[in-house]
PDB file of N, CA, C and O in Angstrom:
ATOM      1  N   MET A   1       1.265  -1.039  -0.280  1.00  0.00           N
ATOM      2  CA  MET A   1       0.211  -0.056  -0.290  1.00  0.00           C
ATOM      3  C   MET A   1       1.180   1.358   0.256  1.00  0.00           C
ATOM      4  O   MET A   1       1.950   1.593   1.187  1.00  0.00           O
ATOM      5  N   ASN A   2       0.526   2.226  -1.129  1.00  0.00           N
ATOM      6  CA  ASN A   2       1.266   3.272  -1.411  1.00  0.00           C
ATOM      7  C   ASN A   2       0.616   4.523  -0.057  1.00  0.00           C
ATOM      8  O   ASN A   2      -0.578   4.504   0.243  1.00  0.00           O
ATOM      9  N   ILE A   3       1.430   5.343   0.500  1.00  0.00           N
ATOM     10  CA  ILE A   3       1.054   6.762   1.111  1.00  0.00           C
ATOM     11  C   ILE A   3       1.291   7.836   0.717  1.00  0.00           C
ATOM     12  O   ILE A   3       2.241   7.989  -0.050  1.00  0.00           O
ATOM     13  N   SER A   4       0.659   8.699   1.038  1.00  0.00           N
ATOM     14  CA  SER A   4       1.099  10.362   1.110  1.00  0.00           C
ATOM     15  C   SER A   4       0.891  11.038   2.440  1.00  0.00           C
ATOM     16  O   SER A   4      -0.220  11.017   2.971  1.00  0.00           O
ATOM     17  N   ALA A   5       1.937  11.645   3.002  1.00  0.00           N
ATOM     18  CA  ALA A   5       2.144  12.251   4.289  1.00  0.00           C
ATOM     19  C   ALA A   5       2.517  13.761   4.222  1.00  0.00           C
ATOM     20  O   ALA A   5       3.190  14.089   3.244  1.00  0.00           O
ATOM     21  N   GLU A   6       2.262  14.488   4.896  1.00  0.00           N
ATOM     22  CA  GLU A   6       2.323  15.760   4.774  1.00  0.00           C
ATOM     23  C   GLU A   6       2.611  16.138   6.292  1.00  0.00           C
ATOM     24  O   GLU A   6       2.014  15.879   7.338  1.00  0.00           O
ATOM     25  N   LEU A   7       3.894  16.933   5.961  1.00  0.00           N
ATOM     26  CA  LEU A   7       4.465  17.111   7.815  1.00  0.00           C
ATOM     27  C   LEU A   7       5.024  18.744   7.878  1.00  0.00           C
ATOM     28  O   LEU A   7       5.586  19.411   7.009  1.00  0.00           O
ATOM     29  N   THR A   8       4.720  19.008   8.946  1.00  0.00           N
ATOM     30  CA  THR A   8       5.010  20.336   9.225  1.00  0.00           C
ATOM     31  C   THR A   8       5.870  20.395  10.468  1.00  0.00           C
ATOM     32  O   THR A   8       5.287  20.355  11.551  1.00  0.00           O
ATOM     33  N   LEU A   9       7.579  20.512  10.430  1.00  0.00           N
ATOM     34  CA  LEU A   9       8.296  20.318  11.578  1.00  0.00           C
ATOM     35  C   LEU A   9       8.488  21.677  12.020  1.00  0.00           C
ATOM     36  O   LEU A   9       9.056  22.463  11.262  1.00  0.00           O
ATOM     37  N   THR A  10       8.117  22.018  13.062  1.00  0.00           N
ATOM     38  CA  THR A  10       7.812  23.590  14.132  1.00  0.00           C
ATOM     39  C   THR A  10       8.918  23.325  14.937  1.00  0.00           C
ATOM     40  O   THR A  10       8.619  22.690  15.949  1.00  0.00           O
ATOM     41  N   PRO A  11      10.294  23.650  14.801  1.00  0.00           N
ATOM     42  CA  PRO A  11      10.768  24.019  15.999  1.00  0.00           C
ATOM     43  C   PRO A  11      10.896  25.019  16.401  1.00  0.00           C
ATOM     44  O   PRO A  11      11.267  26.009  15.771  1.00  0.00           O
ATOM     45  N   LEU A  12      10.472  24.920  18.098  1.00  0.00           N
ATOM     46  CA  LEU A  12      10.020  26.307  19.244  1.00  0.00           C
ATOM     47  C   LEU A  12      11.331  26.790  19.793  1.00  0.00           C
ATOM     48  O   LEU A  12      11.785  26.734  20.935  1.00  0.00           O
ATOM     49  N   LYS A  13      12.001  27.462  18.259  1.00  0.00           N
ATOM     50  CA  LYS A  13      12.912  28.322  19.093  1.00  0.00           C
ATOM     51  C   LYS A  13      13.544  29.737  18.146  1.00  0.00           C
ATOM     52  O   LYS A  13      13.119  29.555  17.005  1.00  0.00           O
ATOM     53  N   ASP A  14      14.030  30.502  18.166  1.00  0.00           N
ATOM     54  CA  ASP A  14      14.402  31.711  17.084  1.00  0.00           C
ATOM     55  C   ASP A  14      15.209  30.913  16.043  1.00  0.00           C
ATOM     56  O   ASP A  14      14.998  31.173  14.859  1.00  0.00           O
ATOM     57  N   ASN A  15      16.309  29.759  16.434  1.00  0.00           N
ATOM     58  CA  ASN A  15      17.138  29.952  15.110  1.00  0.00           C
ATOM     59  C   ASN A  15      16.522  28.485  14.276  1.00  0.00           C
ATOM     60  O   ASN A  15      17.314  27.543  14.237  1.00  0.00           O
ATOM     61  N   TYR A  16      15.045  28.273  13.576  1.00  0.00           N
ATOM     62  CA  TYR A  16      14.792  27.242  13.541  1.00  0.00           C
ATOM     63  C   TYR A  16      14.726  26.883  11.837  1.00  0.00           C
ATOM     64  O   TYR A  16      13.992  26.039  11.323  1.00  0.00           O
ATOM     65  N   GLU A  17      15.673  27.740  11.157  1.00  0.00           N
ATOM     66  CA  GLU A  17      15.463  27.428   9.819  1.00  0.00           C
ATOM     67  C   GLU A  17      16.805  25.961   9.700  1.00  0.00           C
ATOM     68  O   GLU A  17      16.495  24.981   9.023  1.00  0.00           O
ATOM     69  N   PRO A  18      17.674  25.983  10.142  1.00  0.00           N
ATOM     70  CA  PRO A  18      18.987  25.046   9.669  1.00  0.00           C
ATOM     71  C   PRO A  18      17.942  23.696  10.303  1.00  0.00           C
ATOM     72  O   PRO A  18      17.981  22.801   9.459  1.00  0.00           O
ATOM     73  N   ILE A  19      17.004  23.268  11.551  1.00  0.00           N
ATOM     74  CA  ILE A  19      16.616  22.225  11.547  1.00  0.00           C
ATOM     75  C   ILE A  19      15.696  21.832  10.822  1.00  0.00           C
ATOM     76  O   ILE A  19      15.299  20.667  10.793  1.00  0.00           O
ATOM     77  N   ILE A  20      15.144  22.981   9.995  1.00  0.00           N
ATOM     78  CA  ILE A  20      13.780  22.436   8.950  1.00  0.00           C
ATOM     79  C   ILE A  20      14.631  21.800   7.638  1.00  0.00           C
ATOM     80  O   ILE A  20      14.413  20.763   7.010  1.00  0.00           O
ATOM     81  N   ILE A  21      15.842  22.969   7.440  1.00  0.00           N
ATOM     82  CA  ILE A  21      16.773  22.094   6.142  1.00  0.00           C
ATOM     83  C   ILE A  21      17.059  20.962   6.561  1.00  0.00           C
ATOM     84  O   ILE A  21      16.500  20.105   5.877  1.00  0.00           O
ATOM     85  N   ASP A  22      17.700  20.530   7.408  1.00  0.00           N
ATOM     86  CA  ASP A  22      18.558  19.629   7.670  1.00  0.00           C
ATOM     87  C   ASP A  22      17.377  18.323   8.008  1.00  0.00           C
ATOM     88  O   ASP A  22      17.786  17.169   7.879  1.00  0.00           O
ATOM     89  N   PHE A  23      16.193  18.513   8.358  1.00  0.00           N
ATOM     90  CA  PHE A  23      15.331  17.237   8.073  1.00  0.00           C
ATOM     91  C   PHE A  23      14.957  17.102   6.514  1.00  0.00           C
ATOM     92  O   PHE A  23      15.105  16.110   5.801  1.00  0.00           O
ATOM     93  N   ILE A  24      14.437  18.359   6.176  1.00  0.00           N
ATOM     94  CA  ILE A  24      14.260  17.917   4.928  1.00  0.00           C
ATOM     95  C   ILE A  24      15.185  17.157   3.812  1.00  0.00           C
ATOM     96  O   ILE A  24      14.748  16.463   2.894  1.00  0.00           O
ATOM     97  N   GLN A  25      16.863  17.504   4.152  1.00  0.00           N
ATOM     98  CA  GLN A  25      17.936  16.760   3.366  1.00  0.00           C
ATOM     99  C   GLN A  25      17.753  15.642   3.652  1.00  0.00           C
ATOM    100  O   GLN A  25      17.790  14.716   2.842  1.00  0.00           O
ATOM    101  N   ARG A  26      17.538  15.541   4.790  1.00  0.00           N
ATOM    102  CA  ARG A  26      17.835  13.851   5.280  1.00  0.00           C
ATOM    103  C   ARG A  26      16.526  13.084   4.334  1.00  0.00           C
ATOM    104  O   ARG A  26      16.677  12.196   3.495  1.00  0.00           O
ATOM    105  N   LEU A  27      15.275  13.707   4.748  1.00  0.00           N
ATOM    106  CA  LEU A  27      14.204  13.230   3.436  1.00  0.00           C
ATOM    107  C   LEU A  27      14.772  12.609   1.908  1.00  0.00           C
ATOM    108  O   LEU A  27      15.027  11.588   1.270  1.00  0.00           O
ATOM    109  N   ARG A  28      14.751  13.600   1.896  1.00  0.00           N
ATOM    110  CA  ARG A  28      15.480  13.747   0.015  1.00  0.00           C
ATOM    111  C   ARG A  28      15.863  12.818   0.121  1.00  0.00           C
ATOM    112  O   ARG A  28      15.267  11.940  -0.503  1.00  0.00           O
ATOM    113  N   ALA A  29      17.142  12.379   1.000  1.00  0.00           N
ATOM    114  CA  ALA A  29      18.724  11.159   0.629  1.00  0.00           C
ATOM    115  C   ALA A  29      17.717  10.141   0.914  1.00  0.00           C
ATOM    116  O   ALA A  29      18.414   9.178   1.231  1.00  0.00           O
ATOM    117  N   SER A  30      16.334   9.723   1.003  1.00  0.00           N
ATOM    118  CA  SER A  30      15.597   8.406   1.328  1.00  0.00           C
ATOM    119  C   SER A  30      15.298   7.586   0.433  1.00  0.00           C
ATOM    120  O   SER A  30      15.057   6.394   0.619  1.00  0.00           O
ATOM    121  N   ASN A  31      15.288   8.402  -1.035  1.00  0.00           N
ATOM    122  CA  ASN A  31      15.143   7.806  -2.080  1.00  0.00           C
ATOM    123  C   ASN A  31      13.462   7.773  -2.527  1.00  0.00           C
ATOM    124  O   ASN A  31      12.977   7.326  -3.566  1.00  0.00           O
ATOM    125  N   LEU A  32      12.610   8.554  -1.092  1.00  0.00           N
ATOM    126  CA  LEU A  32      10.952   8.478  -1.489  1.00  0.00           C
ATOM    127  C   LEU A  32      11.001   9.512  -2.074  1.00  0.00           C
ATOM    128  O   LEU A  32      11.922  10.292  -1.829  1.00  0.00           O
ATOM    129  N   THR A  33       9.800   9.888  -3.232  1.00  0.00           N
ATOM    130  CA  THR A  33       9.138  11.173  -3.229  1.00  0.00           C
ATOM    131  C   THR A  33       8.849  12.109  -2.272  1.00  0.00           C
ATOM    132  O   THR A  33       8.012  11.890  -1.395  1.00  0.00           O
ATOM    133  N   VAL A  34       9.661  13.462  -2.387  1.00  0.00           N
ATOM    134  CA  VAL A  34       9.685  14.412  -1.228  1.00  0.00           C
ATOM    135  C   VAL A  34       8.924  15.928  -2.469  1.00  0.00           C
ATOM    136  O   VAL A  34       9.368  16.250  -3.571  1.00  0.00           O
ATOM    137  N   LEU A  35       8.239  16.272  -2.042  1.00  0.00           N
ATOM    138  CA  LEU A  35       7.744  17.452  -2.417  1.00  0.00           C
ATOM    139  C   LEU A  35       7.545  18.535  -1.556  1.00  0.00           C
ATOM    140  O   LEU A  35       6.767  18.298  -0.633  1.00  0.00           O
ATOM    141  N   GLU A  36       8.157  19.956  -1.605  1.00  0.00           N
ATOM    142  CA  GLU A  36       8.497  20.696   0.063  1.00  0.00           C
ATOM    143  C   GLU A  36       7.411  21.958  -1.215  1.00  0.00           C
ATOM    144  O   GLU A  36       7.219  22.044  -2.428  1.00  0.00           O
ATOM    145  N   ASN A  37       6.959  22.745   0.125  1.00  0.00           N
ATOM    146  CA  ASN A  37       5.986  24.131  -0.370  1.00  0.00           C
ATOM    147  C   ASN A  37       6.112  24.870   0.732  1.00  0.00           C
ATOM    148  O   ASN A  37       6.115  24.265   1.804  1.00  0.00           O
ATOM    149  N   PRO A  38       6.231  26.204   0.733  1.00  0.00           N
ATOM    150  CA  PRO A  38       6.658  27.064   1.580  1.00  0.00           C
ATOM    151  C   PRO A  38       6.189  26.670   3.460  1.00  0.00           C
ATOM    152  O   PRO A  38       6.809  27.221   4.370  1.00  0.00           O
ATOM    153  N   LEU A  39       4.951  25.586   3.760  1.00  0.00           N
ATOM    154  CA  LEU A  39       4.292  25.382   4.670  1.00  0.00           C
ATOM    155  C   LEU A  39       4.892  24.036   5.010  1.00  0.00           C
ATOM    156  O   LEU A  39       5.457  23.885   6.093  1.00  0.00           O
ATOM    157  N   SER A  40       4.783  22.928   4.024  1.00  0.00           N
ATOM    158  CA  SER A  40       4.627  21.835   4.066  1.00  0.00           C
ATOM    159  C   SER A  40       5.752  21.182   3.740  1.00  0.00           C
ATOM    160  O   SER A  40       6.664  21.869   3.278  1.00  0.00           O
ATOM    161  N   THR A  41       5.973  19.638   3.907  1.00  0.00           N
ATOM    162  CA  THR A  41       6.949  19.047   3.271  1.00  0.00           C
ATOM    163  C   THR A  41       5.495  17.168   2.851  1.00  0.00           C
ATOM    164  O   THR A  41       4.683  16.490   3.481  1.00  0.00           O
ATOM    165  N   GLN A  42       6.006  17.235   1.620  1.00  0.00           N
ATOM    166  CA  GLN A  42       4.863  16.052   1.405  1.00  0.00           C
ATOM    167  C   GLN A  42       6.005  14.576   1.483  1.00  0.00           C
ATOM    168  O   GLN A  42       7.217  14.636   1.276  1.00  0.00           O
ATOM    169  N   VAL A  43       5.362  13.545   1.771  1.00  0.00           N
ATOM    170  CA  VAL A  43       6.666  12.161   1.150  1.00  0.00           C
ATOM    171  C   VAL A  43       5.584  11.198   0.307  1.00  0.00           C
ATOM    172  O   VAL A  43       4.431  11.277  -0.117  1.00  0.00           O
ATOM    173  N   TYR A  44       6.229  10.638   0.323  1.00  0.00           N
ATOM    174  CA  TYR A  44       5.308  10.020  -1.148  1.00  0.00           C
ATOM    175  C   TYR A  44       6.040   8.551  -1.315  1.00  0.00           C
ATOM    176  O   TYR A  44       7.212   8.588  -1.692  1.00  0.00           O
ATOM    177  N   GLY A  45       5.372   7.105  -1.036  1.00  0.00           N
ATOM    178  CA  GLY A  45       6.070   5.765  -0.859  1.00  0.00           C
ATOM    179  C   GLY A  45       5.613   4.637  -0.803  1.00  0.00           C
ATOM    180  O   GLY A  45       4.839   4.401  -1.730  1.00  0.00           O
ATOM    181  N   PRO A  46       5.768   3.793  -0.074  1.00  0.00           N
ATOM    182  CA  PRO A  46       5.640   2.600   0.280  1.00  0.00           C
ATOM    183  C   PRO A  46       5.171   2.592   1.956  1.00  0.00           C
ATOM    184  O   PRO A  46       5.881   3.164   2.783  1.00  0.00           O
ATOM    185  N   TYR A  47       4.016   1.945   2.318  1.00  0.00           N
ATOM    186  CA  TYR A  47       3.942   2.400   3.615  1.00  0.00           C
ATOM    187  C   TYR A  47       5.017   2.061   4.565  1.00  0.00           C
ATOM    188  O   TYR A  47       5.250   2.920   5.415  1.00  0.00           O
ATOM    189  N   ASP A  48       5.753   0.925   4.591  1.00  0.00           N
ATOM    190  CA  ASP A  48       6.480   0.574   5.732  1.00  0.00           C
ATOM    191  C   ASP A  48       8.027   1.598   5.605  1.00  0.00           C
ATOM    192  O   ASP A  48       8.642   2.142   6.523  1.00  0.00           O
ATOM    193  N   GLN A  49       8.332   1.591   4.103  1.00  0.00           N
ATOM    194  CA  GLN A  49       9.172   2.605   3.868  1.00  0.00           C
ATOM    195  C   GLN A  49       8.883   3.813   4.167  1.00  0.00           C
ATOM    196  O   GLN A  49       9.886   4.364   4.621  1.00  0.00           O
ATOM    197  N   VAL A  50       7.841   4.610   4.125  1.00  0.00           N
ATOM    198  CA  VAL A  50       7.784   5.788   4.236  1.00  0.00           C
ATOM    199  C   VAL A  50       7.639   6.083   6.093  1.00  0.00           C
ATOM    200  O   VAL A  50       8.212   7.051   6.594  1.00  0.00           O
ATOM    201  N   MET A  51       6.977   5.305   6.773  1.00  0.00           N
ATOM    202  CA  MET A  51       7.239   5.458   8.293  1.00  0.00           C
ATOM    203  C   MET A  51       8.527   5.003   9.016  1.00  0.00           C
ATOM    204  O   MET A  51       9.028   5.524  10.012  1.00  0.00           O
ATOM    205  N   GLU A  52       9.084   3.635   8.132  1.00  0.00           N
ATOM    206  CA  GLU A  52      10.345   3.703   8.874  1.00  0.00           C
ATOM    207  C   GLU A  52      11.724   5.154   8.755  1.00  0.00           C
ATOM    208  O   GLU A  52      12.661   5.606   9.413  1.00  0.00           O
ATOM    209  N   VAL A  53      11.155   5.333   7.730  1.00  0.00           N
ATOM    210  CA  VAL A  53      12.307   6.935   7.221  1.00  0.00           C
ATOM    211  C   VAL A  53      11.880   7.845   8.296  1.00  0.00           C
ATOM    212  O   VAL A  53      12.690   8.330   9.086  1.00  0.00           O
ATOM    213  N   LEU A  54      10.212   8.158   8.344  1.00  0.00           N
ATOM    214  CA  LEU A  54       9.612   9.490   9.080  1.00  0.00           C
ATOM    215  C   LEU A  54      10.005   8.769  10.502  1.00  0.00           C
ATOM    216  O   LEU A  54       9.969   9.749  11.246  1.00  0.00           O
ATOM    217  N   ASN A  55      10.342   7.706  11.294  1.00  0.00           N
ATOM    218  CA  ASN A  55      10.521   7.287  12.445  1.00  0.00           C
ATOM    219  C   ASN A  55      11.882   7.775  12.686  1.00  0.00           C
ATOM    220  O   ASN A  55      12.193   8.669  13.474  1.00  0.00           O
ATOM    221  N   LYS A  56      12.693   7.070  11.896  1.00  0.00           N
ATOM    222  CA  LYS A  56      14.049   7.476  12.173  1.00  0.00           C
ATOM    223  C   LYS A  56      14.666   9.470  11.982  1.00  0.00           C
ATOM    224  O   LYS A  56      15.651   9.995  12.502  1.00  0.00           O
ATOM    225  N   GLU A  57      13.583  10.115  11.031  1.00  0.00           N
ATOM    226  CA  GLU A  57      14.189  11.299  10.800  1.00  0.00           C
ATOM    227  C   GLU A  57      13.570  12.183  11.778  1.00  0.00           C
ATOM    228  O   GLU A  57      14.188  13.150  12.225  1.00  0.00           O
ATOM    229  N   ILE A  58      12.280  11.878  12.163  1.00  0.00           N
ATOM    230  CA  ILE A  58      11.906  12.952  13.054  1.00  0.00           C
ATOM    231  C   ILE A  58      12.356  12.738  14.254  1.00  0.00           C
ATOM    232  O   ILE A  58      12.348  13.752  14.952  1.00  0.00           O
ATOM    233  N   LYS A  59      12.780  11.712  14.799  1.00  0.00           N
ATOM    234  CA  LYS A  59      13.575  10.777  16.210  1.00  0.00           C
ATOM    235  C   LYS A  59      14.893  12.250  16.260  1.00  0.00           C
ATOM    236  O   LYS A  59      15.033  13.178  17.057  1.00  0.00           O
ATOM    237  N   THR A  60      15.685  11.834  14.953  1.00  0.00           N
ATOM    238  CA  THR A  60      16.455  12.238  14.706  1.00  0.00           C
ATOM    239  C   THR A  60      16.715  13.647  15.024  1.00  0.00           C
ATOM    240  O   THR A  60      17.730  14.051  15.591  1.00  0.00           O
ATOM    241  N   SER A  61      15.505  14.537  14.530  1.00  0.00           N
ATOM    242  CA  SER A  61      15.354  16.165  14.253  1.00  0.00           C
ATOM    243  C   SER A  61      15.038  16.934  15.907  1.00  0.00           C
ATOM    244  O   SER A  61      15.370  18.072  16.242  1.00  0.00           O
ATOM    245  N   PHE A  62      14.322  15.929  16.724  1.00  0.00           N
ATOM    246  CA  PHE A  62      14.201  16.033  17.920  1.00  0.00           C
ATOM    247  C   PHE A  62      14.828  16.053  18.895  1.00  0.00           C
ATOM    248  O   PHE A  62      14.708  16.682  19.946  1.00  0.00           O
ATOM    249  N   GLU A  63      15.947  14.909  18.331  1.00  0.00           N
ATOM    250  CA  GLU A  63      17.220  15.214  19.299  1.00  0.00           C
ATOM    251  C   GLU A  63      18.109  16.450  19.452  1.00  0.00           C
ATOM    252  O   GLU A  63      18.770  16.850  20.410  1.00  0.00           O
ATOM    253  N   LEU A  64      17.873  17.068  17.879  1.00  0.00           N
ATOM    254  CA  LEU A  64      18.376  18.267  17.753  1.00  0.00           C
ATOM    255  C   LEU A  64      17.833  19.722  18.105  1.00  0.00           C
ATOM    256  O   LEU A  64      18.200  20.835  17.731  1.00  0.00           O
ATOM    257  N   MET A  65      16.952  19.353  18.853  1.00  0.00           N
ATOM    258  CA  MET A  65      16.387  21.074  19.346  1.00  0.00           C
ATOM    259  C   MET A  65      15.715  20.253  20.716  1.00  0.00           C
ATOM    260  O   MET A  65      15.146  19.235  21.111  1.00  0.00           O
ATOM    261  N   GLU A  66      16.272  21.561  21.075  1.00  0.00           N
ATOM    262  CA  GLU A  66      15.164  21.064  22.779  1.00  0.00           C
ATOM    263  C   GLU A  66      13.987  21.194  22.816  1.00  0.00           C
ATOM    264  O   GLU A  66      13.500  20.277  23.477  1.00  0.00           O
ATOM    265  N   ARG A  67      13.223  21.900  22.426  1.00  0.00           N
ATOM    266  CA  ARG A  67      11.426  21.677  21.970  1.00  0.00           C
ATOM    267  C   ARG A  67      11.112  21.726  20.686  1.00  0.00           C
ATOM    268  O   ARG A  67      11.630  22.647  20.053  1.00  0.00           O
ATOM    269  N   GLY A  68      10.544  21.138  20.226  1.00  0.00           N
ATOM    270  CA  GLY A  68       9.506  21.355  19.146  1.00  0.00           C
ATOM    271  C   GLY A  68       8.428  20.280  19.041  1.00  0.00           C
ATOM    272  O   GLY A  68       8.212  19.506  19.973  1.00  0.00           O
ATOM    273  N   LEU A  69       7.448  20.228  17.363  1.00  0.00           N
ATOM    274  CA  LEU A  69       6.441  19.820  17.140  1.00  0.00           C
ATOM    275  C   LEU A  69       6.538  19.013  15.786  1.00  0.00           C
ATOM    276  O   LEU A  69       7.522  19.266  15.091  1.00  0.00           O
ATOM    277  N   ILE A  70       5.998  18.448  15.511  1.00  0.00           N
ATOM    278  CA  ILE A  70       5.526  17.938  14.105  1.00  0.00           C
ATOM    279  C   ILE A  70       4.381  17.738  13.920  1.00  0.00           C
ATOM    280  O   ILE A  70       3.931  16.847  14.641  1.00  0.00           O
ATOM    281  N   HIS A  71       3.508  18.306  13.075  1.00  0.00           N
ATOM    282  CA  HIS A  71       2.158  18.105  12.387  1.00  0.00           C
ATOM    283  C   HIS A  71       1.828  17.017  11.209  1.00  0.00           C
ATOM    284  O   HIS A  71       2.204  17.271  10.065  1.00  0.00           O
ATOM    285  N   ILE A  72       1.131  15.815  11.491  1.00  0.00           N
ATOM    286  CA  ILE A  72       1.638  14.804   9.848  1.00  0.00           C
ATOM    287  C   ILE A  72      -0.071  14.619   9.755  1.00  0.00           C
ATOM    288  O   ILE A  72      -0.972  14.556  10.591  1.00  0.00           O
ATOM    289  N   LYS A  73       0.005  14.569   8.287  1.00  0.00           N
ATOM    290  CA  LYS A  73      -1.237  13.837   7.631  1.00  0.00           C
ATOM    291  C   LYS A  73      -0.954  12.948   7.293  1.00  0.00           C
ATOM    292  O   LYS A  73       0.235  12.825   6.998  1.00  0.00           O
ATOM    293  N   ILE A  74      -1.588  12.141   7.180  1.00  0.00           N
ATOM    294  CA  ILE A  74      -1.095  10.796   6.344  1.00  0.00           C
ATOM    295  C   ILE A  74      -2.147  10.444   5.460  1.00  0.00           C
ATOM    296  O   ILE A  74      -3.160  10.634   6.135  1.00  0.00           O
ATOM    297  N   VAL A  75      -2.583   9.935   4.046  1.00  0.00           N
ATOM    298  CA  VAL A  75      -3.484   9.148   3.360  1.00  0.00           C
ATOM    299  C   VAL A  75      -3.100   8.232   2.748  1.00  0.00           C
ATOM    300  O   VAL A  75      -2.063   8.213   2.085  1.00  0.00           O
ATOM    301  N   THR A  76      -4.145   7.038   2.925  1.00  0.00           N
ATOM    302  CA  THR A  76      -3.932   5.857   2.199  1.00  0.00           C
ATOM    303  C   THR A  76      -4.123   5.926   0.391  1.00  0.00           C
ATOM    304  O   THR A  76      -4.889   5.340  -0.374  1.00  0.00           O
ATOM    305  N   THR A  77      -3.207   6.774   0.213  1.00  0.00           N
ATOM    306  CA  THR A  77      -2.940   6.723  -1.016  1.00  0.00           C
ATOM    307  C   THR A  77      -1.687   7.691  -2.032  1.00  0.00           C
ATOM    308  O   THR A  77      -1.390   8.792  -1.568  1.00  0.00           O
ATOM    309  N   ASP A  78      -1.093   7.315  -3.186  1.00  0.00           N
ATOM    310  CA  ASP A  78       0.101   8.023  -3.611  1.00  0.00           C
ATOM    311  C   ASP A  78      -0.572   9.172  -4.208  1.00  0.00           C
ATOM    312  O   ASP A  78      -1.165   8.913  -5.256  1.00  0.00           O
ATOM    313  N   ARG A  79      -0.623  10.354  -3.806  1.00  0.00           N
ATOM    314  CA  ARG A  79      -1.185  11.583  -4.395  1.00  0.00           C
ATOM    315  C   ARG A  79       0.221  12.283  -4.929  1.00  0.00           C
ATOM    316  O   ARG A  79       0.162  13.434  -5.364  1.00  0.00           O
ATOM    317  N   SER A  80       1.078  11.804  -4.904  1.00  0.00           N
ATOM    318  CA  SER A  80       2.665  12.424  -5.717  1.00  0.00           C
ATOM    319  C   SER A  80       2.080  13.263  -6.844  1.00  0.00           C
ATOM    320  O   SER A  80       2.560  14.378  -7.051  1.00  0.00           O
ATOM    321  N   ASP A  81       0.924  12.736  -7.700  1.00  0.00           N
ATOM    322  CA  ASP A  81       1.027  13.070  -9.178  1.00  0.00           C
ATOM    323  C   ASP A  81      -0.240  13.865  -9.202  1.00  0.00           C
ATOM    324  O   ASP A  81      -0.811  14.083 -10.270  1.00  0.00           O
ATOM    325  N   TYR A  82      -0.812  14.415  -7.771  1.00  0.00           N
ATOM    326  CA  TYR A  82      -2.377  15.412  -8.550  1.00  0.00           C
ATOM    327  C   TYR A  82      -1.991  16.480  -8.863  1.00  0.00           C
ATOM    328  O   TYR A  82      -0.941  17.046  -8.559  1.00  0.00           O
ATOM    329  N   GLU A  83      -2.832  16.811  -9.494  1.00  0.00           N
ATOM    330  CA  GLU A  83      -2.803  17.979  -9.995  1.00  0.00           C
ATOM    331  C   GLU A  83      -4.234  18.850 -10.003  1.00  0.00           C
ATOM    332  O   GLU A  83      -5.285  18.258 -10.249  1.00  0.00           O
ATOM    333  N   PRO A  84      -4.225  19.797  -9.817  1.00  0.00           N
ATOM    334  CA  PRO A  84      -5.884  20.941  -9.293  1.00  0.00           C
ATOM    335  C   PRO A  84      -6.408  20.784 -10.758  1.00  0.00           C
ATOM    336  O   PRO A  84      -5.762  20.781 -11.805  1.00  0.00           O
ATOM    337  N   HIS A  85      -7.717  20.657 -10.556  1.00  0.00           N
ATOM    338  CA  HIS A  85      -8.519  20.419 -11.631  1.00  0.00           C
ATOM    339  C   HIS A  85      -9.585  21.888 -11.985  1.00  0.00           C
ATOM    340  O   HIS A  85     -10.614  21.897 -12.660  1.00  0.00           O
ATOM    341  N   PHE A  86      -9.098  22.737 -11.466  1.00  0.00           N
ATOM    342  CA  PHE A  86      -9.562  24.200 -11.264  1.00  0.00           C
ATOM    343  C   PHE A  86      -8.216  25.225 -11.909  1.00  0.00           C
ATOM    344  O   PHE A  86      -8.307  26.452 -11.881  1.00  0.00           O
TER     345      PHE A  86
END
């Protein structure tokens, strides 16, 4: 089963950009389909592979920041080819 996951990592500190950039770069290195926009990052692929990568990379990011949160939405289909119809 393929999934789509939308992630918003929010370090609760002033200098937040380096942690977010590092997180996205590590996701890109996973060989999954990764797309970014100014508000979130989307990851697409097989469920087990996506969840394994997310588990590892979220933990790494949390270890790099004193306080932070992550919002995750997961859809049970690969929506990487979505194009608006309007």
